[in-house]
Backbone as CSV, one residue per row, in Angstrom:
resi,resn,N_x,N_y,N_z,CA_x,CA_y,CA_z,C_x,C_y,C_z
1,MET,-28.122,-65.436,41.606,-27.998,-64.793,40.303,-27.209,-63.484,40.390
2,SER,-27.483,-62.777,41.464,-26.780,-61.495,41.608,-25.285,-61.700,41.681
3,GLY,-24.873,-62.796,42.358,-23.433,-63.044,42.452,-22.836,-63.376,41.114
4,GLU,-23.573,-64.212,40.360,-23.056,-64.557,39.039,-23.038,-63.331,38.124
5,TYR,-24.046,-62.511,38.262,-24.088,-61.307,37.430,-22.927,-60.372,37.747
6,GLY,-22.602,-60.291,39.060,-21.471,-59.429,39.445,-20.161,-59.940,38.872
7,VAL,-19.976,-61.248,38.857,-18.729,-61.825,38.305,-18.638,-61.550,36.821
8,VAL,-19.765,-61.744,36.112,-19.779,-61.499,34.660,-19.506,-60.040,34.360
9,SER,-20.079,-59.155,35.187,-19.869,-57.711,34.968,-18.395,-57.353,35.129
10,ARG,-17.763,-57.872,36.247,-16.337,-57.574,36.456,-15.494,-58.134,35.311
11,PHE,-15.874,-59.316,34.794,-15.124,-59.922,33.708,-15.215,-59.055,32.449
12,ARG,-16.442,-58.557,32.210,-16.609,-57.698,31.042,-15.799,-56.397,31.164
13,ILE,-15.796,-55.838,32.367,-15.028,-54.594,32.605,-13.538,-54.826,32.374
14,ASN,-13.008,-55.941,32.956,-11.575,-56.260,32.768,-11.263,-56.507,31.296
15,LEU,-12.201,-57.187,30.607,-11.980,-57.462,29.185,-11.961,-56.159,28.385
16,ASN,-12.875,-55.285,28.756,-12.911,-53.993,28.055,-11.636,-53.180,28.301
17,LYS,-11.129,-53.245,29.529,-9.870,-52.544,29.843,-8.717,-53.113,29.015
18,THR,-8.673,-54.430,28.916,-7.594,-55.073,28.159,-7.651,-54.675,26.692
19,VAL,-8.850,-54.721,26.144,-9.022,-54.332,24.742,-8.653,-52.868,24.535
20,PHE,-9.019,-52.041,25.505,-8.742,-50.605,25.401,-7.240,-50.325,25.398
21,TRP,-6.523,-50.999,26.337,-5.067,-50.786,26.411,-4.348,-51.328,25.186
22,LYS,-4.836,-52.447,24.663,-4.244,-52.964,23.432,-4.446,-51.978,22.283
23,PHE,-5.644,-51.387,22.269,-5.934,-50.405,21.228,-4.991,-49.191,21.342
24,LEU,-4.808,-48.715,22.593,-3.908,-47.579,22.798,-2.480,-47.917,22.390
25,ASN,-2.016,-49.109,22.757,-0.652,-49.519,22.397,-0.474,-49.586,20.894
26,SER,-1.505,-50.117,20.207,-1.412,-50.199,18.749,-1.385,-48.812,18.130
27,VAL,-2.197,-47.900,18.701,-2.198,-46.519,18.200,-0.837,-45.856,18.434
28,ASN,-0.249,-46.067,19.633,1.056,-45.487,19.944,2.150,-46.043,19.040
29,SER,2.126,-47.362,18.810,3.144,-47.963,17.953,3.015,-47.452,16.528
30,ASP,1.763,-47.304,16.044,1.555,-46.755,14.708,2.022,-45.312,14.633
31,SER,1.766,-44.570,15.708,2.191,-43.171,15.756,3.712,-43.069,15.737
32,ASP,4.403,-43.945,16.521,5.865,-43.950,16.523,6.404,-44.288,15.138
33,LEU,5.785,-45.236,14.480,6.226,-45.624,13.142,6.070,-44.480,12.159
34,ILE,4.937,-43.792,12.265,4.702,-42.645,11.378,5.718,-41.539,11.643
35,ASN,6.001,-41.289,12.941,6.982,-40.257,13.292,8.372,-40.613,12.767
36,LYS,8.726,-41.904,12.851,10.033,-42.335,12.348,10.127,-42.155,10.839
37,VAL,9.061,-42.481,10.142,9.048,-42.319,8.688,9.178,-40.840,8.319
38,ILE,8.422,-39.992,9.023,8.486,-38.557,8.757,9.881,-38.013,9.058
39,ASN,10.453,-38.454,10.177,11.787,-38.013,10.553,12.828,-38.460,9.517
40,GLY,12.670,-39.686,8.985,13.597,-40.177,7.973,13.541,-39.352,6.705
41,PHE,12.327,-39.025,6.254,12.172,-38.200,5.061,12.728,-36.798,5.289
42,THR,12.482,-36.251,6.490,12.969,-34.900,6.804,14.501,-34.857,6.788
43,THR,15.139,-35.854,7.417,16.601,-35.896,7.453,17.184,-36.062,6.054
44,ALA,16.581,-36.947,5.267,17.065,-37.158,3.902,16.913,-35.887,3.067
45,TRP,15.826,-35.156,3.264,15.608,-33.938,2.510,16.623,-32.866,2.882
46,ARG,16.933,-32.771,4.164,17.938,-31.788,4.587,19.308,-32.104,3.980
47,GLY,19.693,-33.389,4.020,20.978,-33.766,3.442,21.020,-33.535,1.946
48,LEU,19.930,-33.862,1.261,19.862,-33.662,-0.183,19.882,-32.176,-0.532
49,THR,19.230,-31.372,0.292,19.236,-29.926,0.062,20.644,-29.361,0.179
50,LEU,21.386,-29.802,1.197,22.764,-29.334,1.375,23.648,-29.762,0.201
51,THR,23.440,-31.003,-0.271,24.212,-31.494,-1.408,23.925,-30.685,-2.667
52,MET,22.666,-30.435,-2.931,22.293,-29.668,-4.105,22.789,-28.230,-4.018
53,LYS,22.808,-27.688,-2.813,23.292,-26.328,-2.627,24.752,-26.215,-3.018
54,HIS,25.584,-27.158,-2.550,26.998,-27.139,-2.892,27.238,-27.513,-4.359
55,LEU,26.315,-28.284,-4.934,26.483,-28.710,-6.320,26.295,-27.551,-7.289
56,PHE,25.322,-26.701,-7.031,24.997,-25.642,-7.969,25.548,-24.280,-7.563
57,VAL,25.818,-24.092,-6.267,26.264,-22.779,-5.804,27.780,-22.724,-5.666
58,GLY,28.404,-23.854,-5.306,29.828,-23.829,-5.007,30.726,-24.043,-6.202
59,ASN,30.394,-23.471,-7.349,31.220,-23.634,-8.539,32.002,-22.368,-8.857
60,PHE,32.450,-21.679,-7.833,33.220,-20.460,-8.027,34.640,-20.665,-7.519
61,LYS,35.572,-20.007,-8.149,36.946,-20.094,-7.688,37.102,-19.306,-6.395
62,ARG,37.834,-19.885,-5.502,38.067,-19.220,-4.219,39.092,-18.112,-4.391
63,LYS,38.797,-16.944,-3.863,39.732,-15.831,-3.948,40.903,-16.064,-2.997
64,VAL,42.079,-15.824,-3.503,43.286,-16.014,-2.700,43.518,-14.753,-1.885
65,LEU,43.286,-14.852,-0.596,43.435,-13.711,0.306,44.430,-14.050,1.404
66,PRO,45.158,-13.068,1.900,46.040,-13.332,3.057,45.218,-13.591,4.306
67,ILE,45.797,-14.286,5.245,45.065,-14.664,6.452,44.717,-13.455,7.299
68,THR,45.417,-12.338,7.081,45.118,-11.110,7.833,43.870,-10.407,7.321
69,ASP,43.363,-10.830,6.193,42.159,-10.201,5.638,40.944,-10.524,6.501
70,ASP,40.072,-9.534,6.682,38.878,-9.731,7.519,37.934,-10.766,6.929
71,ASN,37.974,-10.946,5.629,37.066,-11.858,4.952,37.711,-13.217,4.671
72,TYR,38.815,-13.510,5.335,39.567,-14.733,5.028,38.726,-15.985,5.281
73,PHE,38.003,-16.029,6.390,37.203,-17.199,6.721,35.806,-17.128,6.109
74,LYS,35.237,-15.936,6.006,33.898,-15.803,5.462,33.859,-16.127,3.983
75,GLN,34.916,-15.821,3.255,34.904,-16.014,1.815,34.964,-17.473,1.415
76,GLN,35.106,-18.366,2.390,35.100,-19.787,2.080,33.680,-20.334,1.919
77,ASN,32.681,-19.569,2.324,31.301,-20.033,2.208,30.896,-20.151,0.745
78,ASP,30.242,-21.253,0.413,29.710,-21.482,-0.931,30.781,-21.495,-2.006
79,THR,32.006,-21.864,-1.652,33.066,-21.959,-2.644,33.785,-23.292,-2.492
80,ASN,34.268,-23.789,-3.598,35.074,-24.995,-3.548,36.467,-24.646,-3.062
81,THR,37.314,-25.672,-2.947,38.684,-25.420,-2.536,39.426,-24.653,-3.625
82,ILE,40.589,-24.124,-3.299,41.365,-23.388,-4.297,41.834,-24.348,-5.382
83,GLN,42.042,-23.834,-6.570,42.439,-24.641,-7.719,43.965,-24.822,-7.704
84,TYR,44.439,-25.666,-6.764,45.880,-25.898,-6.637,46.337,-26.843,-7.744
85,PRO,47.495,-26.633,-8.384,48.522,-25.641,-8.043,48.392,-24.322,-8.788
86,MET,47.329,-24.150,-9.600,47.168,-22.872,-10.296,46.956,-21.735,-9.303
87,GLN,46.266,-22.052,-8.211,46.077,-21.081,-7.135,46.778,-21.580,-5.883
88,GLN,47.379,-20.680,-5.160,48.054,-21.044,-3.912,47.757,-20.004,-2.849
89,LEU,47.489,-20.490,-1.641,47.238,-19.573,-0.534,48.536,-18.922,-0.094
90,PRO,48.518,-17.646,0.216,49.732,-16.996,0.725,50.108,-17.558,2.091
91,THR,51.373,-17.762,2.294,51.846,-18.334,3.563,52.090,-17.227,4.578
92,PRO,51.816,-17.483,5.861,52.083,-16.471,6.892,53.574,-16.168,7.004
93,GLU,53.885,-14.977,7.418,55.288,-14.573,7.541,56.023,-15.381,8.612
94,VAL,55.297,-15.859,9.596,55.922,-16.608,10.688,55.755,-18.112,10.495
95,GLY,55.412,-18.518,9.284,55.219,-19.938,9.027,56.524,-20.708,9.069
96,ARG,56.437,-21.984,9.410,57.613,-22.852,9.478,57.535,-23.862,8.340
97,TYR,58.380,-23.652,7.346,58.327,-24.502,6.172,59.739,-24.993,5.821
98,GLN,60.089,-24.974,4.542,61.355,-25.522,4.074,62.536,-24.732,4.632
99,LEU,63.546,-25.456,5.135,64.756,-24.819,5.647,65.691,-24.467,4.497
100,ASP,66.393,-23.379,4.662,67.391,-22.954,3.682,68.604,-22.408,4.430
101,VAL,69.774,-22.588,3.828,71.024,-22.160,4.458,71.795,-21.264,3.499
102,GLU,72.154,-20.086,3.970,73.051,-19.204,3.232,74.469,-19.559,3.667
103,ILE,75.094,-20.453,2.902,76.349,-21.052,3.338,77.475,-20.027,3.458
104,ASP,77.388,-18.918,2.722,78.431,-17.896,2.813,78.410,-17.194,4.169
105,ASP,77.279,-17.239,4.861,77.177,-16.610,6.181,77.369,-17.614,7.310
106,CYS,77.625,-18.862,6.984,77.774,-19.901,8.008,79.201,-19.917,8.545
107,ILE,79.330,-19.925,9.866,80.650,-20.030,10.500,80.902,-21.447,10.996
108,VAL,80.032,-22.381,10.658,80.161,-23.810,10.973,80.341,-24.005,12.482
109,CYS,79.500,-23.324,13.258,79.587,-23.442,14.713,78.954,-24.728,15.227
110,ASP,78.121,-25.357,14.408,77.514,-26.650,14.721,76.384,-26.542,15.756
111,LEU,75.980,-25.335,16.119,74.931,-25.190,17.131,73.588,-25.720,16.633
112,CYS,73.306,-25.517,15.369,72.025,-25.977,14.827,71.922,-27.490,14.870
113,ALA,73.028,-28.170,14.562,73.027,-29.632,14.578,72.907,-30.167,16.001
114,LYS,73.505,-29.470,16.960,73.466,-29.920,18.349,72.086,-29.751,18.978
115,ILE,71.371,-28.700,18.593,70.073,-28.452,19.219,68.948,-29.189,18.523
116,CYS,69.188,-29.707,17.324,68.125,-30.396,16.580,67.656,-31.621,17.340
117,PRO,66.372,-31.721,17.687,65.877,-32.856,18.485,65.767,-34.165,17.707
118,VAL,65.832,-34.097,16.379,65.678,-35.317,15.567,66.931,-35.621,14.750
119,ASN,67.984,-34.860,14.963,69.275,-35.091,14.280,69.124,-35.109,12.755
120,CYS,68.420,-34.139,12.246,68.252,-34.084,10.795,69.328,-33.235,10.123
121,ILE,70.186,-32.583,10.904,71.258,-31.747,10.357,72.590,-32.447,10.567
122,ASP,73.333,-32.626,9.483,74.631,-33.309,9.527,75.698,-32.358,9.002
123,ILE,76.652,-32.007,9.875,77.681,-31.024,9.531,79.058,-31.625,9.762
124,GLU,79.961,-31.381,8.821,81.378,-31.741,8.975,82.206,-30.489,8.731
125,SER,83.006,-30.130,9.699,83.818,-28.918,9.594,85.292,-29.276,9.463
126,ILE,86.030,-28.409,8.788,87.484,-28.552,8.641,88.113,-27.228,9.052
127,LYS,88.993,-27.283,10.008,89.639,-26.072,10.492,90.594,-25.518,9.443
128,SER,90.544,-24.220,9.279,91.410,-23.576,8.299,92.848,-23.517,8.820
129,THR,93.793,-23.778,7.946,95.213,-23.691,8.319,95.776,-22.301,8.064
130,GLU,94.982,-21.458,7.386,95.452,-20.095,7.074,94.853,-19.040,7.991
131,GLY,94.113,-19.449,9.008,93.437,-18.483,9.861,92.082,-18.129,9.284
132,SER,91.752,-16.848,9.248,90.455,-16.417,8.752,90.371,-16.631,7.242
133,ILE,89.250,-17.187,6.807,89.038,-17.425,5.383,87.969,-16.499,4.815
134,GLY,87.581,-15.513,5.588,86.587,-14.560,5.115,85.682,-14.100,6.239
135,GLU,84.690,-13.345,5.877,83.733,-12.806,6.844,82.305,-13.019,6.346
136,THR,81.391,-13.094,7.299,79.970,-13.203,6.963,79.398,-11.814,6.722
137,SER,78.143,-11.753,6.384,77.512,-10.464,6.104,77.407,-9.579,7.335
138,ASP,77.465,-10.189,8.539,77.409,-9.384,9.763,78.800,-9.118,10.345
139,GLY,79.862,-9.491,9.622,81.224,-9.198,10.047,81.896,-10.279,10.872
140,SER,81.228,-11.418,11.079,81.838,-12.511,11.838,82.927,-13.187,11.005
141,LYS,84.035,-13.513,11.656,85.132,-14.169,10.950,84.840,-15.650,10.758
142,LYS,85.251,-16.166,9.616,85.067,-17.571,9.298,86.418,-18.279,9.426
143,LEU,86.449,-19.253,10.358,87.675,-19.991,10.624,87.565,-21.470,10.264
144,LEU,86.383,-21.885,9.858,86.136,-23.292,9.545,85.516,-23.414,8.158
145,TYR,85.907,-24.483,7.475,85.276,-24.818,6.202,84.092,-25.745,6.471
146,ALA,83.037,-25.571,5.698,81.876,-26.462,5.799,82.008,-27.533,4.720
147,ALA,82.707,-28.629,5.074,82.886,-29.715,4.108,81.565,-30.428,3.835
148,LYS,80.685,-30.409,4.817,79.386,-31.062,4.664,78.356,-30.302,5.480
149,PHE,77.256,-29.989,4.857,76.132,-29.347,5.548,74.853,-29.880,4.906
150,ASP,74.342,-30.974,5.440,73.158,-31.634,4.888,71.984,-31.502,5.855
151,ILE,70.814,-31.313,5.311,69.575,-31.280,6.100,68.607,-32.274,5.488
152,ASP,68.183,-33.232,6.296,67.215,-34.234,5.859,65.821,-33.753,6.237
153,MET,65.106,-33.182,5.266,63.779,-32.635,5.543,62.748,-33.722,5.806
154,ALA,63.080,-34.970,5.489,62.162,-36.073,5.817,62.115,-36.301,7.319
155,LYS,63.167,-35.924,8.025,63.217,-36.069,9.480,62.774,-34.803,10.204
156,CYS,62.889,-33.677,9.538,62.645,-32.381,10.191,61.243,-32.308,10.771
157,MET,61.131,-31.814,12.006,59.841,-31.634,12.664,59.409,-30.164,12.674
158,TYR,60.150,-29.309,11.971,59.785,-27.908,11.771,59.580,-27.164,13.099
159,CYS,60.456,-27.446,14.044,60.361,-26.764,15.344,60.973,-25.372,15.306
160,GLY,61.911,-25.143,14.390,62.524,-23.828,14.261,63.636,-23.536,15.240
161,LEU,64.048,-24.525,16.040,65.102,-24.281,17.028,66.429,-23.930,16.371
162,CYS,66.713,-24.547,15.225,67.987,-24.290,14.555,68.101,-22.838,14.099
163,THR,66.980,-22.250,13.709,67.017,-20.860,13.258,67.192,-19.891,14.424
164,ILE,66.822,-20.337,15.619,66.916,-19.460,16.797,68.347,-19.367,17.306
165,VAL,69.059,-20.493,17.331,70.396,-20.509,17.926,71.476,-20.054,16.960
166,CYS,71.180,-19.962,15.683,72.208,-19.587,14.709,72.696,-18.172,14.973
167,PRO,73.995,-17.985,15.250,74.502,-16.644,15.598,74.550,-15.687,14.418
168,THR,74.638,-16.210,13.209,74.706,-15.354,12.027,73.406,-15.361,11.222
169,GLU,72.406,-16.074,11.705,71.101,-16.161,11.053,71.227,-16.624,9.601
170,CYS,72.109,-17.586,9.390,72.300,-18.096,8.034,71.314,-19.207,7.696
171,ILE,70.701,-19.813,8.707,69.716,-20.864,8.474,68.334,-20.303,8.796
172,VAL,67.452,-20.362,7.822,66.136,-19.740,7.954,65.074,-20.693,7.418
173,MET,63.843,-20.426,7.800,62.709,-21.156,7.253,62.040,-20.286,6.198
174,THR,61.931,-20.841,4.994,61.357,-20.098,3.883,59.848,-20.306,3.822
175,ASN,59.230,-19.712,2.816,57.792,-19.889,2.620,57.492,-21.008,1.627
176,GLN,58.485,-21.815,1.297,58.303,-22.942,0.382,57.828,-24.158,1.180
177,TYR,56.681,-24.713,0.794,56.135,-25.846,1.538,55.864,-27.062,0.658
178,ASP,55.826,-26.866,-0.636,55.534,-27.991,-1.532,56.828,-28.471,-2.175
179,ARG,57.446,-29.461,-1.567,58.650,-30.081,-2.120,58.354,-31.560,-2.367
180,THR,57.470,-31.812,-3.314,57.062,-33.175,-3.607,58.160,-33.907,-4.359
181,VAL,58.505,-35.089,-3.905,59.532,-35.905,-4.547,59.024,-37.339,-4.657
182,PHE,59.676,-38.104,-5.525,59.308,-39.504,-5.707,60.183,-40.427,-4.864
183,GLU,61.371,-39.976,-4.515,62.296,-40.771,-3.721,62.558,-40.061,-2.395
184,LEU,62.569,-40.828,-1.306,62.772,-40.242,0.017,64.146,-39.590,0.131
185,LYS,65.130,-40.134,-0.550,66.492,-39.598,-0.476,66.581,-38.198,-1.081
186,ASP,65.619,-37.850,-1.950,65.635,-36.529,-2.566,65.247,-35.422,-1.593
187,LEU,64.788,-35.788,-0.395,64.483,-34.786,0.639,65.707,-34.420,1.460
188,ASN,66.849,-35.012,1.130,68.106,-34.665,1.791,68.798,-33.576,0.966
189,TYR,68.912,-32.388,1.536,69.448,-31.236,0.820,70.878,-30.952,1.270
190,GLU,71.755,-30.750,0.285,73.171,-30.482,0.544,73.447,-29.006,0.272
191,PHE,73.966,-28.319,1.289,74.205,-26.876,1.176,75.677,-26.516,1.090
192,SER,76.569,-27.462,1.302,77.996,-27.164,1.229,78.397,-26.887,-0.211
193,ASP,79.243,-25.878,-0.394,79.718,-25.534,-1.733,81.140,-26.038,-1.982
194,MET,81.643,-26.900,-1.075,82.997,-27.455,-1.243,82.915,-28.740,-2.064
195,SER,83.799,-28.854,-3.034,83.882,-30.084,-3.815,84.609,-31.143,-2.980
196,PRO,84.391,-32.433,-3.244,85.105,-33.482,-2.496,86.622,-33.356,-2.603
197,GLU,87.117,-32.945,-3.765,88.561,-32.798,-3.947,89.113,-31.655,-3.088
198,PHE,88.390,-30.538,-3.068,88.850,-29.396,-2.270,88.798,-29.717,-0.776
199,ALA,87.758,-30.428,-0.359,87.650,-30.824,1.046,88.772,-31.782,1.425
200,ALA,89.101,-32.722,0.551,90.199,-33.658,0.828,91.525,-32.919,0.925
201,GLU,91.704,-31.918,0.095,92.938,-31.117,0.144,93.061,-30.379,1.469
202,LYS,91.977,-29.789,1.942,92.009,-29.046,3.202,92.199,-29.996,4.394
203,ARG,91.656,-31.184,4.318,91.889,-32.176,5.385,93.356,-32.561,5.437
204,GLU,93.941,-32.762,4.285,95.353,-33.142,4.231,96.245,-32.035,4.789
205,LEU,95.939,-30.791,4.437,96.713,-29.663,4.962,96.579,-29.567,6.482
206,LEU,95.379,-29.786,6.996,95.157,-29.736,8.441,95.903,-30.854,9.148
207,GLU,95.846,-32.058,8.600,96.564,-33.183,9.205,98.067,-32.943,9.195
208,ARG,98.581,-32.379,8.108,100.010,-32.076,8.026,100.402,-31.004,9.045
209,GLN,99.559,-29.994,9.179,99.854,-28.940,10.152,99.830,-29.485,11.577
210,GLN,98.828,-30.315,11.875,98.756,-30.905,13.210,99.944,-31.817,13.493
211,ALA,100.377,-32.558,12.458,101.545,-33.430,12.628,102.803,-32.608,12.872
212,GLU,102.938,-31.510,12.150,104.108,-30.637,12.348,104.105,-30.019,13.740
213,LYS,102.924,-29.605,14.202,102.830,-29.039,15.548,103.165,-30.076,16.604
214,GLN,102.704,-31.291,16.408,102.984,-32.353,17.361,104.462,-32.688,17.385
215,ALA,105.088,-32.708,16.203,106.529,-32.986,16.122,107.319,-31.869,16.793
216,ALA,106.915,-30.633,16.566,107.612,-29.506,17.184,107.449,-29.537,18.702
217,LYS,106.272,-29.941,19.161,106.028,-30.033,20.600,106.901,-31.117,21.234
218,LEU,107.019,-32.269,20.575,107.862,-33.340,21.083,109.324,-32.937,21.089
219,ALA,109.749,-32.235,20.036,111.143,-31.783,19.950,111.442,-30.794,21.075
220,ALA,110.507,-29.915,21.352,110.726,-28.934,22.430,110.794,-29.630,23.782
221,MET,109.969,-30.652,23.984,110.002,-31.405,25.251,111.338,-32.125,25.408
222,LYS,111.849,-32.730,24.314,113.141,-33.434,24.375,114.273,-32.460,24.641
223,ALA,114.189,-31.283,24.003,115.235,-30.285,24.208,115.227,-29.788,25.652
224,LYS,114.023,-29.647,26.175,113.902,-29.191,27.563,114.456,-30.243,28.518
225,GLU,114.151,-31.522,28.239,114.673,-32.595,29.089,116.201,-32.709,28.990
226,GLY,116.739,-32.507,27.756,118.195,-32.559,27.567,118.918,-31.415,28.269
227,GLY,118.300,-30.238,28.234,118.899,-29.082,28.883,118.883,-29.211,30.399
228,ALA,117.860,-29.918,30.898,117.788,-30.110,32.343,118.874,-31.091,32.788
């Protein structure tokens, strides 16, 4: 009997342990579920609070301040974006935006077109047959006509290299950044002030001068050969 009693006792102990562990597991799973529910409500409340805060507090116009202002970044708190285009942020002085060319100061050296990494500058020059055709604002002599000076801003990568190499500083980057167009071709800007007729006339004069020089050179060579 004692042996049978010992077996029954061990069985009861093992059964009690099993029931106990199942009870603990059920309590833990219920606790995890409760924690997840609480965490879900807490997260939703935080998100809703942030939404309501911006809904009722952020209805003020943003003050337009220069970036050098100490409050430039702080003043963005609790405010919506600026009311563009009625409001516009001031552009930095060193910003790289729309290119512009003062064609009267251009000596048509072609350096800007050569250094452009994306070939967005297209220049056609015509040599003057009369020598100097004027001077730039810095006193540089102009010996070439700018028959074509186009900049395709759709290609421009705003690197600013063209403004660096320009000897007369006639090509600059302005503070204009909003050039919205409906057609891509409208982003091609023409800066030459020569009419097609005037450019054709200057080409013809140059070709005639070159032909005359070539004829004179050949005549001098023949005369030299005849004299020899």
